Steps between C-alpha positions, in 0.01 A plus 500: 500500500138426458294784344230653717141387415419840356791501261298364211285816490677720248362687210705454183576748225203381292258569791454128568530326827829310522535171659825381634615311193259585224286783383125523533390718212178687439405624848262761375332278243485203733378654821307191597261598216350153480414500867344842486298419191377183669394699804320749283317243302129488577514782753397796291152399396237726669355343802239591774618696801625285790249392760448737789601834340277805525211532252499728194783630290824540690802707413801457733780755539853407620713780633868419434835625409607496140586152370880484493511153362562396144219533244219624716396154621272629783289685246502181288353299787226767547427473129461128545270545794285736296492248220376236743214703645435782251272774609368300792817538708783716349810648659769758444827613657529865587878561530662758727824629356818561699715319750377292789449802727287676240296188438433452873400870536257469212333186637494636852336816379224313332451268800486796742237660272280193533652293222235598252530313172773258619428129546849359538833649616828355370703568821868471569545240773617769742171692467277215610515580866422867446201440272357210702526672833363827362182328391567546129475131413242227520627152594463223252259217551695178568207263418601285203834683460798268445811662640733200498674584170623840608856548621512539877679835530287697243180362653607597844501868396121474442407362840443710811299435818367173363357662187600480139530846354605418148679252278857530365502635142873482451792451737855624479849431623819690407753324277862574413547551123861482382699539179605141441730594209707730721558262787687217329695416189278197435149605587344172376708286735334452839828491695564859396179630661593747774424469868235764563375369837598811697525875428875475573524249218301728269718797588816299440377380162403855405849629598659232285305611191522873555877471549548322166502740201440209260166423662390842621361635176201725571479416865462783750450309822468152647137496611167673488177462688206715601615795719260767387287661767204257489413162645762326285773667704352365823500152349860526394595623849319209671685253276841666553463496880378137500789397280739653748347285771300780660135592554306811431218430747504262797217453750329827405816710518730624216854368543654609169762688708656171616845424361371285213260766380763767517737276303240454226450876464872555506543255216240682290636847574858398433404316181327806364812711552775273388702643208566475210257207474248484792366166617148652510390710204446852644196555283332215683394752761243621256410160355174304509474155339479625138809719522701222663401258223601758235838560661565122504383466137721789393807331640566748782516238778595137554233419761142609561250437773151483356167319504422208274301718258833648376580165347256515215569869443868414454440201274216643284570877526674705237879478528771572241686199632340214689649444838667181622374509855427267787275503807604400853339516845530835665780485766335494845155440365220730384210697625174339402323726257179467311143618469167374628153541361251608767134593492422863568269549799269722295456258209142440398593166352730329752397147393575573134828672609608188683430288191717730296778480758478123494527504116804732502679290758414156359778271384428569138513878544810469708679302234417759235610790718835325571579356151382797295531794739784407725300529825609256768213253545328456832422131447766230530361292221613756244865453600464119471362505142736318266482766228562776751807323635626434150460851377555694821776317676526783757152402620653270754724777631202730518284253689778443755549877538129551561479218754799650692401864464432707808214731577525863577353625831128415526358837609227730379760772526745344262484779243591757763780272627638452147498869432702572819731210432593647158554838649734373766687269255544779241653711771736217582596448138589867484714465808719203414246254633461650842142505635388823654481509880162373624410342166396164656271677753327704231456190289350311790249780554411493131457124517225562759339791316674797670590768254814690609499876482 
C-alpha cells in the first residue's frame, strides 16, 4: 500500500520534522533562517517615504485582533516599517481583545462612530461585505498594483462590484492534526500511516485506539475542534456538513435540514455523548482554537481540527513531552479563513495606508509571517520556496487545502446568520442532533438580514 502524500508530515519526539526515512533535525533553529536574513539584508536602512503619499509626518493606526501567531511577527513587521521610514511615516497596531465576535463589534463600533483614528482595518474575510457595503472602507487604487502573486481564493474575498477593497494579510484552511504515535506500531514507516480521508475513517481509527488500554493512556476522547459559541463553531459546522455531502446554503436558501446536514449534526451529537470514551471531547463545546490546541498537547485526544497557526504553537510551545504528531487534509475540505487589510473610509492618509498594506502583504512579509509566525501565506511563491518546503513539509498540504477551500456565504448579514446558525445548532446538539422545527426558515431570514423575534 502506498502511503498518502501527506504521510511524511509528522512531528517527532525531538520537535523536528520527520521525513519518511530519515530525520530532519533542528526545525526551530533552521526555520529558513538564511532565506529570511537574505530578505532582510539591505531593507532596514532609513529611506524617503514612497512617492505619492500625503505630505508631512504620518502615523498610521491598524485596528486588529490580537496576534495569535508565534512570536508577535505582525508587530515585528511594523517595527521594520518604522525603521524604514522613521518619524516621517510610522505605524502601530491597536489590538482588540476577545474572540472574533468581540473583535468585529469593536471595529464596527469605531467605524459607525466615524472611524476616527483608524487608517486600516484587519478584517476577517466574512466581514468584508458588511464593511464595504456600509461605506466604512475606501477601495484601493489598482494603478501600479501587481496582484498576480496572490492566491486566487484569498484575493477573491477582497473584490466586490469591480472594486478592490483590501489585500489578503493571511489566509487559512483547517487541517487535521493527529497523534501519529497512537495510530501505528511503526510510525516512521509510510505504509502504516492511517487512512484519514473521511470522517468515518477518522472515527474508526479513534475507536480502535480508545478501545485499546495499552494505547489509551491519558486520552479522554477521539477528537476535538472548535464548538464554543463563536464563529469557530459555525466554521466547524460548515465543514461537518460539507464532509457529509450536504450544503448549508444553496441558491440563497438554507438547506442544512436536508438528510446530509442532519446526518452531520447527528454524528456530532452522538459523538459527544458516547460513553465511556466519547468520539468528540465534550469540553469542545466550550473550545476556541487555543483550548483545542491545549487539549491535543495534553494528550486528551487523538485528532484535532485546527488552523495552521497551531503547528508552530505545538512545535515550539512549552510541553513536558514533545508530541509525535502528523498533519493531514481535513476530510471533506475546509472553510476558507483569513484576514484582509482594508483602508478605513475616514483615514486622512489613504495613500500612505495603501503603501503600508502593500508592504505587509509583500512576498517578503508573507514569508516571515508564515515561517516565523505560523500564518498561512497569501502568496503562492512562499509555498514554492525550497527552504520552506524543506523545513515545513506540510506547506504542500496547506497550499492544496487553501486552493480547495470553500467560502462562507457572501452577505453583509453574515454575522447575524452565523449567530442564528450557532443557536440552532446548539439546540440540535442538546437534542441528539435534531434541528428545531423551522430552523432552516429562520436561518434563511437571517441570511437576508431579518432578525427573528
